[in-house]
VOKOL-618358 format. One record per residue: residue in one letter; x, y, z of N, C-alpha, C in turn. Coordinates in steps of 0.05 Angstrom, whole numbers, padded with zeros to 5 digits, always signed. Layout:
# residues N
AXYZXYZXYZ ...
# end
This chain:
# residues 135
X+02157+01819+01018+02165+01809+01045+02185+01786+01041 X+02207+01788+01055+02227+01767+01053+02224+01747+01076 X+02235+01723+01072+02232+01703+01093+02246+01712+01119 X+02236+01703+01142+02248+01712+01167+02275+01698+01173 X+02289+01710+01192+02313+01698+01203+02307+01670+01213 X+02327+01652+01214+02323+01624+01222+02311+01623+01251 X+02321+01640+01269+02310+01639+01296+02281+01647+01297 X+02273+01667+01281+02245+01675+01280+02228+01653+01267 X+02239+01640+01246+02225+01618+01234+02221+01595+01253 X+02241+01590+01270+02239+01568+01290+02218+01576+01311 X+02217+01601+01319+02197+01610+01338+02169+01607+01326 X+02167+01615+01301+02141+01613+01288+02132+01583+01286 X+02151+01566+01280+02145+01537+01278+02137+01526+01305 X+02151+01534+01326+02144+01525+01353+02115+01533+01360 X+02109+01559+01356+02082+01569+01362+02061+01555+01345 X+02067+01551+01320+02047+01538+01302+02043+01509+01311 X+02064+01494+01317+02061+01466+01325+02045+01464+01351 X+02052+01482+01370+02037+01482+01396+02008+01489+01391 X+02003+01508+01374+01975+01516+01368+01960+01494+01355 X+01972+01481+01335+01958+01458+01322+01954+01435+01341 X+01973+01431+01360+01969+01409+01379+01945+01415+01397 X+01942+01440+01405+01919+01447+01422+01893+01445+01407 X+01893+01454+01382+01868+01452+01366+01862+01422+01362 X+01882+01406+01357+01878+01377+01353+01868+01365+01379 X+01878+01374+01402+01868+01363+01427+01839+01370+01432 X+01831+01395+01424+01803+01403+01427+01785+01386+01409 X+01794+01380+01385+01779+01363+01367+01777+01335+01378 X+01799+01325+01389+01800+01299+01402+01779+01297+01425 X+01778+01318+01441+01759+01319+01463+01730+01318+01453 X+01725+01332+01431+01698+01332+01420+01691+01304+01410 X+01710+01291+01396+01705+01264+01386+01701+01244+01409 X+01717+01247+01431+01714+01229+01454+01687+01233+01468 X+01678+01257+01470+01652+01262+01483+01630+01250+01466 X+01632+01253+01440+01611+01241+01422+01613+01210+01423 X+01637+01200+01422+01641+01171+01421+01636+01157+01447 X+01647+01167+01469+01646+01153+01495+01627+01167+01514 X+01623+01193+01511+01607+01208+01531+01626+01222+01550 X+01614+01236+01569+01630+01251+01589+01636+01232+01612 X+01661+01228+01617+01670+01210+01639+01687+01224+01659 X+01690+01213+01682+01707+01224+01703+01691+01235+01726 X+01705+01247+01745+01692+01258+01769+01671+01279+01761 X+01648+01278+01775+01626+01296+01768+01633+01325+01770 X+01651+01332+01789+01658+01361+01792+01670+01373+01767 X+01685+01357+01752+01698+01368+01728+01688+01356+01702 X+01671+01336+01704+01661+01322+01680+01631+01326+01677 X+01624+01350+01671+01596+01357+01665+01596+01373+01639 X+01573+01375+01626+01573+01389+01600+01585+01417+01600 X+01578+01435+01619+01591+01461+01619+01621+01460+01621 X+01631+01443+01638+01660+01441+01642+01674+01431+01617 X+01663+01411+01604+01675+01400+01580+01674+01420+01557 X+01651+01434+01555+01649+01455+01534+01670+01477+01539 X+01673+01485+01564+01692+01506+01571+01721+01496+01564 X+01727+01471+01571+01754+01460+01565+01759+01461+01535 X+01740+01453+01520+01743+01452+01490+01746+01480+01479 X+01730+01499+01488+01732+01527+01479+01759+01539+01486 X+01767+01536+01511+01792+01548+01520+01816+01535+01505 X+01816+01509+01502+01838+01495+01488+01840+01504+01459 X+01817+01505+01445+01817+01513+01417+01824+01543+01414 X+01815+01560+01432+01821+01588+01431+01851+01593+01435 X+01863+01579+01455+01891+01581+01460+01907+01572+01435 X+01897+01551+01422+01910+01541+01398+01909+01561+01375 X+01886+01574+01371+01883+01594+01350+01901+01618+01357 X+01902+01626+01382+01919+01648+01390+01949+01642+01384 X+01957+01618+01389+01985+01610+01383+01990+01611+01353 X+01970+01604+01337+01974+01606+01308+01978+01636+01299 X+01963+01654+01312+01967+01683+01306+01995+01692+01316 X+02003+01682+01339+02030+01688+01349+02051+01678+01329 X+02047+01654+01318+02066+01644+01298+02068+01663+01274 X+02045+01673+01266+02045+01693+01244+02061+01718+01252 X+02057+01726+01277+02072+01750+01287+02102+01745+01286 X+02111+01721+01295+02139+01715+01294+02149+01715+01265 X+02133+01702+01247+02141+01700+01219+02145+01728+01207 X+02129+01747+01216+02131+01775+01205+02149+01792+01223 X+02163+01781+01242+02182+01795+01259+02169+01817+01275 X+02146+01811+01287+02131+01831+01303+02139+01829+01332 X+02145+01851+01344+02154+01852+01372+02132+01843+01391 X+02106+01848+01384+02084+01841+01402+02082+01811+01406 X+02094+01794+01389+02092+01765+01392+02107+01754+01416 X+02127+01769+01425+02144+01758+01447+02129+01754+01473 X+02114+01773+01482+02101+01770+01509+02081+01747+01510 X+02062+01745+01492+02043+01722+01494+02058+01696+01489 X+02078+01696+01473+02093+01671+01468+02108+01662+01493 X+02120+01681+01508+02133+01675+01533+02113+01662+01553 X+02090+01675+01555+02069+01664+01573+02061+01636+01565 X+02058+01631+01539+02050+01605+01529+02072+01584+01535 X+02097+01592+01533+02119+01573+01538+02120+01566+01568 X+02115+01585+01585+02114+01580+01614+02091+01560+01620 X+02068+01564+01607+02046+01546+01612+02052+01518+01601 X+02063+01517+01577+02071+01491+01565+02092+01477+01582 X+02111+01492+01593+02131+01480+01610+02119+01468+01635 X+02100+01482+01647+02086+01472+01671+02069+01447+01665 X+02055+01449+01643+02039+01425+01635+02057+01402+01629 X+02079+01408+01615+02099+01387+01609+02110+01374+01634 X+02116+01390+01654+02126+01380+01679+02106+01361+01692 X+02081+01370+01693+02060+01353+01705+02057+01327+01690 X+02057+01328+01663+02055+01304+01647+02080+01286+01651 X+02103+01298+01654+02127+01281+01657+02127+01266+01684 X+02110+01273+01702+02107+01258+01727+02087+01236+01726 X+02074+01232+01702+02053+01212+01699+02064+01184+01700 X+02047+01165+01705+02054+01137+01706+02058+01125+01678 X+02042+01134+01658+02043+01123+01631+02067+01133+01616 X+02079+01116+01600+02103+01124+01586+02097+01144+01564 X+02074+01142+01551+02067+01161+01530+02064+01189+01542 X+02049+01191+01564+02045+01216+01577+02071+01228+01586 X+02088+01211+01597+02115+01220+01607+02131+01231+01583 X+02132+01218+01561+02147+01227+01538+02136+01253+01526 X+02109+01255+01525+02097+01280+01516+02104+01303+01535 X+02104+01298+01561+02112+01318+01580+02140+01327+01577 X+02158+01308+01573+02186+01315+01569+02190+01331+01544 X+02177+01323+01522+02178+01337+01497+02168+01366+01500 X+02145+01369+01514+02134+01395+01518+02153+01413+01533 X+02166+01402+01554+02186+01418+01569+02210+01426+01552 X+02219+01408+01536+02242+01414+01518+02235+01435+01498 X+02212+01432+01485+02204+01452+01465+02199+01479+01478 X+02187+01480+01502+02182+01505+01516+02209+01518+01523 X+02228+01502+01532+02254+01512+01539+02268+01524+01515 X+02267+01510+01492+02279+01520+01468+02266+01547+01460 X+02239+01547+01462+02225+01572+01455+02233+01595+01473 X+02236+01590+01499+02245+01611+01517+02272+01622+01511 X+02291+01603+01505+02318+01612+01498+02319+01627+01472 X+02305+01617+01451+02305+01630+01425+02292+01658+01427 X+02273+01661+01444+02258+01686+01447+02277+01709+01454 X+02298+01703+01468+02317+01724+01477+02343+01722+01462 X+02344+01707+01440+02369+01705+01424+02375+01733+01412 X+02400+01740+01411+02407+01767+01400+02396+01772+01372 X+02396+01753+01353+02384+01759+01327+02355+01766+01329 X+02340+01752+01347+02312+01758+01350+02308+01785+01362 X+02322+01791+01383+02320+01817+01395+02326+01840+01376 X+02347+01836+01360+02355+01856+01341+02333+01861+01320 X+02322+01839+01309+02302+01842+01287+02276+01853+01298 X+02267+01844+01321+02241+01855+01331+02244+01883+01342 X+02268+01891+01350+02271+01919+01359+02269+01938+01336 X+02275+01929+01312+02272+01945+01288+02242+01950+01281 X+02225+01932+01292+02196+01934+01287+02183+01957+01301 X+02195+01966+01323+02183+01987+01340+02184+02014+01327 
# end
């Protein structure tokens, strides 16, 4: 197996970084629950809701790691779930960019930029050419 095209490597890196960020956030949530307890409004801050949040976040992160592997191996199936993930990251980034805190705002802007780069690279001619050979 030879190394992938630069665009495919960039897509794999984007998916991997996003996946690791989500897994890291799930671990952070677990640590915060153990350290501080469940805080916030009762409707969304109860044990089942927190467990569900952690499971969904970690699962999405693991899925993005598999998508990164698909990009690295130039698999056509990686495009659709990656596109969906970028749309979700872009929306989350937009919401975070509207926050009052400067850290949240910067994370939101970074998420939107990375999602935008991912969307553009996804349809780059070299990527389309290489993954069409996979079919």
